[in-house]
N, CA, C and O of each residue as an XYZ file, in Angstrom:
164
protein
N     -18.176      7.480      4.088
C     -17.056      8.015      3.367
C     -17.484      8.184      1.918
O     -18.018      7.255      1.312
N     -17.260      9.331      1.379
C     -17.673      9.627      0.017
C     -16.422      9.723     -0.865
O     -15.769     10.765     -0.928
N     -16.105      8.626     -1.538
C     -14.938      8.582     -2.425
C     -15.337      7.950     -3.746
O     -16.402      7.344     -3.857
N     -14.486      8.093     -4.738
C     -14.805      7.609     -6.078
C     -14.517      6.127     -6.282
O     -15.056      5.526     -7.211
N     -13.678      5.516     -5.434
C     -13.350      4.104     -5.620
C     -12.957      3.472     -4.293
O     -12.644      4.167     -3.326
N     -12.979      2.145     -4.264
C     -12.543      1.426     -3.070
C     -11.057      1.652     -2.809
O     -10.629      1.725     -1.657
N     -10.276      1.761     -3.874
C      -8.842      1.990     -3.710
C      -8.573      3.318     -3.006
O      -7.682      3.419     -2.162
N      -9.351      4.325     -3.365
C      -9.202      5.639     -2.737
C      -9.594      5.567     -1.261
O      -8.937      6.172     -0.413
N     -10.645      4.842     -0.959
C     -11.071      4.674      0.435
C      -9.996      3.949      1.233
O      -9.699      4.338      2.363
N      -9.413      2.908      0.664
C      -8.347      2.174      1.355
C      -7.143      3.074      1.608
O      -6.533      3.009      2.675
N      -6.801      3.907      0.640
C      -5.672      4.818      0.802
C      -5.949      5.830      1.915
O      -5.061      6.152      2.705
N      -7.172      6.324      1.971
C      -7.533      7.284      3.027
C      -7.471      6.619      4.401
O      -6.928      7.190      5.346
N      -8.030      5.414      4.507
C      -8.043      4.723      5.791
C      -6.638      4.309      6.239
O      -6.374      4.230      7.439
N      -5.752      4.050      5.304
C      -4.389      3.637      5.637
C      -3.622      4.727      6.382
O      -2.615      4.444      7.031
N      -4.094      5.971      6.293
C      -3.423      7.073      6.979
C      -3.815      7.171      8.453
O      -3.170      7.894      9.213
N      -4.849      6.464      8.863
C      -5.273      6.509     10.267
C      -4.255      5.789     11.146
O      -3.753      4.733     10.762
N      -3.942      6.338     12.314
C      -2.911      5.744     13.166
C      -3.155      4.292     13.546
O      -2.218      3.494     13.529
N      -4.379      3.929     13.888
C      -4.642      2.538     14.287
C      -4.498      1.571     13.122
O      -4.071      0.433     13.313
N      -4.845      2.003     11.938
C      -4.692      1.162     10.748
C      -3.206      1.043     10.403
O      -2.720     -0.052     10.117
N      -2.492      2.158     10.429
C      -1.066      2.155     10.102
C      -0.276      1.276     11.066
O       0.722      0.674     10.669
N      -0.704      1.191     12.322
C      -0.021      0.370     13.323
C      -0.540     -1.066     13.346
O      -0.160     -1.842     14.222
N      -1.397     -1.428     12.402
C      -2.007     -2.760     12.328
C      -2.780     -3.140     13.594
O      -2.817     -4.308     13.980
N      -3.392     -2.151     14.228
C      -4.211     -2.395     15.409
C      -5.696     -2.416     15.091
O      -6.514     -2.724     15.957
N      -6.044     -2.093     13.863
C      -7.445     -2.055     13.450
C      -7.564     -2.613     12.042
O      -6.738     -2.323     11.176
N      -8.583     -3.404     11.822
C      -8.875     -3.894     10.479
C     -10.282     -3.432     10.100
O     -11.057     -2.998     10.953
N     -10.589     -3.529      8.838
C     -11.889     -3.068      8.354
C     -12.232     -3.795      7.071
O     -11.373     -4.394      6.424
N     -13.492     -3.731      6.718
C     -13.992     -4.254      5.448
C     -14.716     -3.126      4.738
O     -15.447     -2.354      5.359
N     -14.510     -3.039      3.455
C     -15.188     -2.016      2.660
C     -16.090     -2.682      1.632
O     -15.773     -3.749      1.107
N     -17.208     -2.044      1.355
C     -18.074     -2.535      0.297
C     -18.702     -1.343     -0.411
O     -19.113     -0.381      0.237
N     -18.778     -1.401     -1.715
C     -19.398     -0.296     -2.441
C     -20.910     -0.294     -2.221
O     -21.535     -1.349     -2.112
N     -21.472      0.879     -2.158
C     -22.927      1.012     -2.015
C     -23.444      1.913     -3.127
O     -22.698      2.703     -3.705
N     -24.713      1.782     -3.410
C     -25.348      2.612     -4.429
C     -26.177      3.687     -3.741
O     -26.490      3.552     -2.558
N     -26.533      4.729     -4.437
C     -27.389      5.756     -3.834
C     -28.716      5.147     -3.376
O     -29.294      4.313     -4.073
N     -29.185      5.558     -2.227
C     -30.423      5.008     -1.674
C     -31.642      5.348     -2.518
O     -32.626      4.609     -2.495
N     -31.601      6.416     -3.240
C     -32.731      6.806     -4.077
C     -33.084      5.729     -5.087
O     -34.261      5.516     -5.381
N     -32.085      5.051     -5.619
C     -32.341      3.970     -6.574
C     -33.039      2.791     -5.907
O     -33.873      2.135     -6.531
N     -32.715      2.519     -4.668
C     -33.371      1.413     -3.947
C     -34.818      1.751     -3.634
O     -35.698      0.896     -3.734
N     -35.060      2.986     -3.260
C     -36.426      3.402     -2.904
C     -37.343      3.355     -4.129
O     -38.514      2.987     -4.028
N     -36.798      3.729     -5.274
C     -37.588      3.750     -6.499
C     -37.778      2.359     -7.092
O     -38.572      2.181     -8.016
N     -37.058      1.379     -6.571
C     -37.198      0.012     -7.064
C     -36.465     -0.257     -8.360
O     -36.838     -1.170     -9.097
N     -35.449      0.502     -8.651
C     -34.694      0.314     -9.902
C     -33.495     -0.575     -9.691
O     -32.750     -0.840    -10.634
């Protein structure tokens, strides 16, 4: 999912039927671009 913040991701996921019905839970974590990891920065 490509969003600007965790709050935006949570809002998007809250619209899914299984999430809205409390039948599915999830965990979110921010990630950095992989290019930075490959370069060792």
